[in-house]
Phi, psi and omega in degrees: 000130180279146183251123182240132177263131179235122180265159183061042192264007181285338186199178170057220184297322181299316179291320177299321179292315178300320180296315180298315181294322177297320178296335180266019171070029165269150166278126185247130174252114182270134175238142175190160170291328183278159174300148186236010185301314183294320181293317179295316178299320179297317179293319178294321179296334177271005177097006182269165174259120185211146172226158179225140175226133177258132179176176185263113183290346177272004176263118180297325178299315179296316182294321175298316178299316178302311182298319179295318180296317179297317180299320181290318186276322190230000179092308181189157169283144176260338181202162182215132173244108178274088184256334185304135179195158176231156180253154171213120183247114178189150172303149182303321184289346178256000181276121182280163177300321180293319177296316178302312184293324179297316178298316180296321181299313184280316189276338185230312182293317177302309176303321177299313180300316181294319176299317183298309187278318179279326175299325177300322177295317179295320180295326179298324180259003176057044180197132176165167180217132177239134175237119177263131179270103177265233185182161167300337175287355171264354180251342180208178179264143174235124185302146176068025178223046186300313182292314181298312180301313182298321180295321182283325171299318178296322180294323176293320176299318177298318178302310181298318183294313180292325176300320179291319182287321193254346184303320180286355179247016171093002182245118178268143179227120181227170177226151166249147183235085182289153161280199182290132179246143175283091179229179178300324179293323177296319179300317179295318180295317178294326180298338177281354181083014185290328181195170180241170174304318183297325178302319182281311184300320180289339180275334186268125179305327179275002168061039174197164169291157167291154169259151178304322181293330176302314184283322178301322178297320178295319178297315179301322177296314183288330177293326190277110182294335179288333182258337185222033190295343179247018176257119185211128176084017180271156171238093192273112174292132172236076198222011179064018179098006182311308186286340183277340192257112177258014180292158171277159193299316184298323177291317181298315182289323182297327182288351181276348184265000000 
């Protein structure tokens, strides 16, 4: 049984991904700052193999402990989904150094640490798959998200670099780039008044938010070497056509009637 680590797994996309992988007979290790007992019990109750660890992925000490524990219990990780992330909405000129650094720590430095330590295990056995959860904000700019955009652009850059370094040694590294998903983070962002449902729906050619399961399916595809074994270094938009559509809003909405 292959062992896959999923970060930010207490809720939202991370939990949807962990659930999908557990249903597909992977052993799933859930990571989050929050307690994970209920989530792990739920996956086990549905017949899955699951473990949970709470900790800070931007702490090298925690990530080293995780890697040592996985090596002792399971030999090595077979896959990694770097999903944990935080949002910050503010004009660039109002974003403090501390706010910027916090976003970078969780969204970029943490994934680097996990790739470094768990990727080393995969390289030793010359087999593994890593999927980094970036964003359409890693492919283009979104106003009032300077730190978030930069972190996701950086994550795509890390994806490309590791794919180049590690592909010939049996470890594939890819990214998914979701559009807006209806998750707890979206509810918090909307609560700040930053945007409305209509802002997103009118922008997306498919006229809806993404679902967590939409993105989880893409992650599951990229993790699975039998289905995506020659895909390496891609940044796959899962955005309902967001990045493809340069139309203005009135034209896009008018074509739906």
